[in-house]
C-alpha positions in Angstrom: -20.8 -8.0 8.0 -18.0 -10.5 8.5 -17.1 -10.7 5.1 -17.3 -6.5 4.5 -15.0 -6.3 8.1 -12.5 -8.5 6.6 -12.6 -7.5 2.9 -12.2 -3.7 4.0 -9.8 -4.7 7.7 -7.6 -6.8 5.6 -7.5 -8.0 2.3 -10.7 -10.5 2.2 -10.1 -14.2 2.6 -12.1 -17.7 2.0 -15.4 -18.6 3.0 -13.6 -20.4 5.8 -11.7 -16.9 6.9 -14.8 -15.4 6.7 -16.7 -17.9 8.8 -13.7 -18.0 11.5 -14.3 -14.4 11.6 -18.2 -14.4 12.1 -17.9 -16.8 14.9 -15.9 -14.9 16.9 -18.7 -12.2 17.2 -18.3 -8.6 16.4 -16.4 -7.2 19.3 -14.0 -10.4 19.0 -13.7 -10.3 15.5 -12.3 -6.8 15.4 -9.9 -7.1 18.1 -8.8 -10.2 16.2 -7.8 -8.1 13.1 -7.0 -4.7 15.3 -4.6 -6.3 18.3 -2.3 -8.1 16.0 0.5 -7.5 18.3 -0.5 -11.0 19.7 -0.1 -12.7 16.8 3.2 -14.1 16.1 4.9 -13.1 12.9 8.4 -14.4 11.5 8.7 -12.8 8.6 12.3 -12.3 8.6 13.7 -9.0 6.6 15.5 -9.0 3.2 19.2 -10.4 3.4 20.2 -6.6 2.4 18.0 -4.9 4.9 20.6 -3.2 7.1 22.8 0.0 6.8 25.7 -1.0 4.4 27.4 2.6 3.8 30.7 1.0 2.8 28.8 -0.8 0.1 27.7 2.8 -1.0 31.2 4.2 -0.6 32.2 1.2 -2.6 30.2 2.0 -5.6 31.2 5.7 -5.3 35.0 4.7 -5.4 34.6 2.2 -8.7 32.7 5.1 -10.6 35.3 7.6 -9.5 38.3 5.8 -9.9 37.0 3.7 -13.4 39.8 4.4 -15.8 38.0 5.1 -19.0 34.0 5.9 -19.8 33.1 2.7 -20.6 34.4 1.5 -17.2 32.4 4.2 -15.1 29.4 3.0 -17.2 29.5 -0.3 -16.5 30.1 0.8 -12.7 27.2 2.7 -12.7 25.3 -0.1 -14.4 26.3 -2.8 -11.7 25.2 -0.2 -9.1 21.9 0.0 -10.8 21.0 -3.6 -11.7 21.5 -4.1 -8.0 19.3 -1.2 -6.9 16.7 -2.7 -9.4 16.8 -6.5 -8.2 16.5 -5.5 -4.6 13.6 -3.0 -5.1 11.9 -5.9 -7.3 12.7 -8.1 -4.0 11.3 -5.7 -1.9 8.1 -5.5 -3.7 7.8 -9.2 -3.5 8.7 -9.3 0.2 5.6 -7.1 0.5 3.3 -8.5 -1.5 3.9 -12.1 0.0 3.3 -10.5 3.5 0.0 -8.9 2.2 -1.2 -12.2 0.6 -0.2 -14.7 3.1 1.1 -13.0 6.5 -1.0 -13.4 9.7 -1.7 -9.8 10.6 -3.7 -8.4 7.4 -5.0 -5.4 9.2 -1.2 -4.1 10.0 -0.2 -4.8 6.4 -3.4 -2.7 5.1 -2.6 0.2 7.4 1.2 -0.3 6.2 -0.3 0.3 2.6 -2.2 3.7 3.8 0.5 5.4 5.4 2.7 4.5 2.3 -0.1 6.3 0.3 -0.5 8.8 2.7 3.5 9.9 2.9 3.8 8.8 -0.7 7.7 8.4 -0.7 9.0 7.0 -4.2 12.1 5.0 -4.6 12.3 7.0 -7.9 14.1 9.9 -5.9 15.2 8.2 -3.1 16.6 5.2 -4.8 18.2 3.5 -1.7 16.4 0.3 -1.0 17.6 -0.1 2.1 15.8 3.3 3.2 12.4 2.2 1.3 12.6 -1.1 3.2 13.7 1.1 7.0 10.3 3.3 6.1 8.1 0.4 5.2 9.1 -0.8 8.5 8.4 2.5 10.0 4.7 2.2 9.1 4.2 -1.4 9.6 5.7 -0.6 13.7 3.4 2.5 14.1 0.6 1.2 12.2 -1.7 1.8 14.7 0.3 4.1 17.2 0.4 7.6 18.1 -0.5 10.3 15.6 2.2 12.8 16.7 4.5 10.0 16.9 4.4 8.5 13.7 4.3 12.4 12.3 7.6 12.8 14.0 9.2 9.6 12.9 8.1 9.7 9.5 9.4 13.2 9.5 13.3 12.0 10.4 12.9 9.1 8.5 15.8 8.6 5.6 13.8 8.1 2.9 11.7 11.4 4.0 14.6 13.3 4.4 15.7 12.6 1.2 12.4 12.3 -0.6 11.6 16.2 0.7 15.0 17.4 0.5 14.9 18.0 4.3 18.7 16.6 4.7 20.1 19.5 2.7 17.9 22.1 4.6 20.2 24.8 6.4 19.8 27.8 8.5 20.8 30.6 5.6 18.4 28.6 3.2 16.0 26.7 4.5 14.2 24.1 2.3 10.4 24.5 2.5 9.5 21.1 1.2 8.6 19.1 4.0 7.2 22.2 6.1 4.9 22.6 3.4 3.9 19.2 2.7 3.5 18.1 6.3 0.5 21.0 6.8 -0.8 20.4 3.3 -0.8 16.7 2.6 0.0 14.8 6.0 -1.8 16.7 8.7 -3.8 19.6 8.2 -4.9 20.4 4.4 -4.9 23.3 2.2 -6.5 26.3 4.2 -5.4 25.9 7.3 -1.9 27.4 7.2 -0.4 30.1 5.7 2.6 30.7 3.6 4.1 32.7 6.8 3.8 29.4 8.8 5.8 27.1 5.8 8.5 30.1 6.0 8.8 29.7 9.5 8.4 26.1 10.0 11.4 25.6 7.5 13.2 27.6 9.8 12.2 25.3 12.7 13.0 22.1 11.2 16.5 23.3 9.9 19.0 21.1 11.5 17.2 17.6 10.7 19.4 15.4 8.8 20.8 12.6 7.3 23.8 11.0 8.6 25.5 8.9 5.4 27.8 6.8 8.0 25.0 5.4 9.7 22.4 6.1 7.3 20.0 7.4 9.7 18.3 10.8 11.6 20.8 13.0 13.1 20.4 16.8 14.6 23.0 19.2 13.2 22.9 21.9 15.8 25.0 23.9 13.5 22.4 23.6 10.7 19.7 24.9 13.0 18.3 28.2 13.0 18.2 29.7 16.4 15.8 32.8 16.1 12.5 33.0 17.1 9.8 31.8 14.8 5.9 32.4 15.1 4.2 29.0 13.7 0.5 28.4 13.6 0.6 31.1 16.5 3.3 29.5 18.7 6.1 32.0 19.0 10.0 31.1 20.5 12.9 29.0 19.3 10.9 26.4 17.8 12.5 23.0 16.5 11.5 20.6 14.3 9.7 18.8 17.2 8.0 21.9 18.0 6.5 22.1 14.6 4.8 18.8 14.6 3.7 18.8 18.1 2.1 22.5 17.3 0.4 20.6 13.9 -1.2 17.8 16.0 -2.7 20.5 18.6 -4.6 22.0 16.1 -8.2 20.8 16.0 -8.4 20.1 12.4 -5.0 17.6 12.4 -7.2 15.2 14.2 -10.4 15.9 11.5 -8.0 15.4 8.7 -6.4 12.0 9.7 -9.9 10.6 10.6 -11.4 11.8 7.5 -8.9 10.4 5.0 -8.4 6.9 7.2 -12.3 6.7 7.2 -12.3 7.4 3.4 -9.8 4.6 2.8 -11.6 2.0 4.6 -15.2 3.1 3.9 -14.5 4.5 0.8 -16.1 7.8 0.6 -15.2 10.8 3.1 -17.5 10.9 6.4 -20.2 13.7 6.9 -19.3 16.4 9.0 -21.0 15.2 12.4 -19.7 11.9 11.9 -16.0 13.3 11.3 -16.3 15.4 13.9 -17.4 12.4 16.7 -14.7 10.4 14.9 -11.8 13.2 15.8 -12.9 13.7 19.1 -12.6 9.8 19.8 -9.0 10.2 18.3 -8.4 13.6 20.6 -9.8 12.0 23.6 -7.5 9.0 23.4 -4.4 11.2 23.5 -4.3 10.8 19.6 -4.0 7.2 19.6 -5.1 5.6 16.5 -6.0 1.9 18.1 -8.9 3.0 19.9 -10.3 5.5 17.3 -10.1 2.5 14.7 -12.1 -0.1 17.1 -14.6 3.0 16.9 -14.9 3.0 13.4 -15.0 -0.6 12.6 -17.8 -1.1 15.4 -19.9 1.8 14.0 -23.4 1.3 12.7 -22.2 3.7 9.9 -19.4 1.6 8.6 -22.0 -1.1 7.7 -24.4 0.6 5.7 -25.4 0.3 2.0 -23.6 3.5 1.0 -20.7 1.8 2.3 -20.8 -1.9 1.6 -19.5 -3.0 -1.6 -19.3 0.3 -3.0 -15.5 0.8 -2.9 -13.5 0.4 -6.1 -10.7 -2.2 -5.2 -7.3 -0.4 -5.5 -5.0 -2.7 -7.8 -3.2 -4.1 -4.4 -6.6 -5.1 -3.2 -7.6 -6.6 -6.4 -4.4 -8.8 -6.6 -4.3 -9.6 -2.9 -7.7 -10.4 -2.5 -8.1 -12.6 -5.3 -5.3 -14.2 -4.2 -6.7 -14.8 -0.9 -10.5 -15.6 -1.7 -9.1 -18.4 -4.7 -6.6 -20.0 -2.4 -4.0 -19.5 -5.2 -0.5 -18.8 -5.5 0.2 -15.0 -5.5 2.0 -14.8 -9.4 6.0 -14.6 -9.2 7.4 -11.1 -8.2 8.1 -9.9 -11.3 4.5 -10.8 -13.0 2.7 -9.3 -9.7 5.0 -6.0 -10.2 3.9 -5.8 -13.8 0.3 -6.1 -12.8 0.3 -3.7 -10.2 2.2 -1.2 -12.8 -0.3 -1.5 -15.4 -3.3 -1.4 -13.4 -1.9 1.7 -11.9 -0.3 1.3 -8.5 3.7 0.5 -8.6 4.2 -0.1 -4.8 7.0 2.0 -3.5 6.9 4.4 -6.5 3.6 6.6 -6.3 2.6 9.0 -8.9 3.5 12.4 -6.9 3.5 13.8 -3.2 -0.1 13.5 -3.3 0.0 9.4 -3.7 -2.6 7.6 -5.7 -6.2 9.3 -5.8 -8.2 6.0 -5.7 -11.4 5.5 -5.7 -13.3 5.4 -9.2 -9.8 6.5 -10.7 -8.3 3.1 -10.7 -11.0 2.4 -13.5 -10.3 3.7 -17.0 -10.9 1.5 -20.1 -7.5 0.5 -20.5 -7.0 -0.7 -16.7 -10.7 -2.2 -16.8 -9.5 -4.5 -20.0 -6.1 -5.1 -17.9 -8.0 -6.3 -14.8 -10.0 -8.9 -17.2 -6.9 -10.4 -18.6 -5.2 -10.5 -15.4 -8.0 -12.4 -14.0 -7.5 -15.0 -16.9 -3.8 -15.3 -15.6 -4.7 -15.5 -12.1 -7.2 -18.2 -12.8 -6.1 -20.3 -15.8 -2.1 -19.9 -14.8 -1.2 -18.1 -18.3 1.1 -15.2 -18.7 -0.4 -11.8 -18.9 0.6 -9.6 -21.6 3.4 -7.5 -20.1 6.1 -5.9 -22.1 9.3 -6.8 -21.5 10.9 -3.7 -23.0 8.8 -1.8 -20.7 10.3 -3.8 -17.9 13.8 -3.6 -19.3 13.3 0.2 -19.6 12.3 0.4 -16.2 15.3 -1.5 -14.8 17.6 0.7 -16.5 17.2 0.5 -20.4 18.6 -2.4 -20.9 18.4 -6.2 -20.9 15.1 -6.4 -22.8 16.4 -9.9 -24.5 17.2 -11.4 -21.3 13.6 -10.6 -19.7 11.8 -12.0 -22.5 13.5 -15.2 -21.9 12.9 -14.7 -18.3 9.0 -14.4 -18.7 8.9 -17.5 -21.2 10.7 -19.4 -18.0 7.8 -18.0 -15.7 5.2 -20.9 -15.0 2.0 -19.8 -13.0 -0.4 -22.3 -11.0 -3.6 -21.2 -11.6 -6.5 -22.2 -9.4 -6.5 -25.5 -8.0 -10.3 -26.5 -8.5 -10.6 -29.1 -6.3 -9.2 -27.2 -3.3 -12.1 -24.3 -3.4 -15.0 -26.8 -4.5 -15.9 -30.5 -3.1 -16.1 -33.2 -5.4 -20.5 -32.8 -4.9 -20.1 -29.1 -5.7 -18.0 -29.7 -9.1 -20.6 -32.1 -9.9 -23.6 -29.9 -9.6 -23.8 -27.1 -12.3 -26.2 -24.9 -9.7 -24.0 -25.6 -7.0 -21.2 -24.3 -8.9 -22.6 -20.9 -9.6 -23.8 -20.6 -5.9 -20.4 -22.0 -4.4 -18.6 -19.5 -6.4 -20.8 -16.2 -6.0 -20.5 -17.0 -2.2 -16.7 -17.3 -2.4 -16.4 -14.5 -4.9 -18.8 -11.6 -4.0 -20.6 -12.9 -0.4 -23.9 -12.0 -2.0 -25.6 -12.7 -5.4 -25.2 -11.4 -9.0 -28.3 -10.0 -11.0 -30.5 -12.8 -12.5 -29.3 -11.9 -15.9 -25.7 -12.3 -14.9 -26.6 -15.5 -13.0 -28.4 -16.8 -16.3 -25.5 -16.2 -18.5 -23.5 -18.3 -16.2 -25.7 -20.8 -16.1 -26.2 -21.0 -19.9 -22.4 -21.3 -20.0 -22.3 -24.4 -17.8 -25.5 -26.0 -19.4 -23.8 -26.2 -22.5 -21.0 -28.2 -21.4 -21.7 -32.0 -21.5 -18.8 -33.3 -19.6 -18.0 -30.5 -17.8 -14.2 -30.0 -16.8 -12.2 -27.8 -14.4 -11.1 -25.9 -17.4 -15.0 -25.1 -17.8 -14.9 -24.0 -14.0 -11.9 -21.7 -14.5 -13.6 -20.2 -17.4 -16.7 -19.5 -15.2 -14.2 -18.1 -12.2 -13.0 -15.8 -14.9 -16.1 -14.4 -16.1 -17.3 -13.7 -12.5 -14.4 -11.8 -12.1 -14.7 -9.9 -15.4 -18.1 -8.5 -13.9 -18.1 -4.7 -12.9 -19.3 -6.6 -9.3 -15.6 -7.8 -9.0 -14.2 -4.4 -9.3 -15.9 -3.5 -5.9 -15.8 -4.6 -2.3 
């Protein structure tokens, strides 16, 4: 149960991490994860993570005032290079927080909200906006449902992503009005096209100030006429839209069902979700009390839930690093792994985010997981395409990236760190200890026999043989679930 809690409410951990959680007892273990505010987190923001409208203006001026087409292209390339470098740094910054940060549950919730609101740098483009939204999800990870919806709607990245910043009374943009009901808070069938139209009118005035790079309300953009939205009539504004949505009973059921699905691996049945939603509403739509009940419920620890959720690519990578107590690969490599596995953070595939579940597993991604397992364990580079990265980074520089890959060195797994000398000297104990570390349970008899036969074939066993055993375990179907 302790291992299951750490796997789902975090990214897993070593046997020592699980033991420490177990020693706390269930209630204190849950509090240790959920009440993360009491744990100091000294992670600094990236150097560039602050408003800098002057820089953006300088780029615009350089492009506008370029004397030749070649100079204009160079200015555009310089801007794109800086953007890509910062986005890569941002990905590494967050992955390190997940892998090494002191608040795993806060990062797990931040990852949930990122997939829920599914904002992509492909359109937003400004790395500062993406970092700022990520910090918003971290700050309000377990806060209040209405507050989070309101702040997410006014977030600069969201204002750009769903075009709300361009909405005017004479031409209301319906993107955010539609998605906040369909994807964020209610689901299909719980609103009408008229509600979308009226909601869009009410949301006019929400805008973005390029000088401060933050939300601004512009009264002259707002439609001051009466609207009727989800049964409420008046001169409604954007705050009224969010408040009215959250007052719908469906709003609580929608989000509790989605959170349960994220942590438990399948949607709750109707009775369970009614109880979860009732708890959320009874606590003023604050998430933390609901989450505490969820992680305390017996339903969360049934055989249908434990070890029955396919690991997302991020979960696969971060939990592997945590369980094996090894270093996260360099950011360029980690990013490449996640992209090939289907989860490019800060670039969800569409407004619905990642489908998750069994969709993470295809013939190609399963083979890639096996190859990436070898890279993590043995310290070898995965078969990544430098040309692919170059294309992602603006369509040039493939040769430089190829050389950059050649210079990258991975650490691999330090066998002495995860197995004692006595464990390393006993082939039976090696298999048993590694099963405990990687699965918190046992593989089937046939799998154990295969692993044992591999080790028995070695007259003088080396650390490399143990690494191969780990890689073989990570290439089982059991390792792809948590």
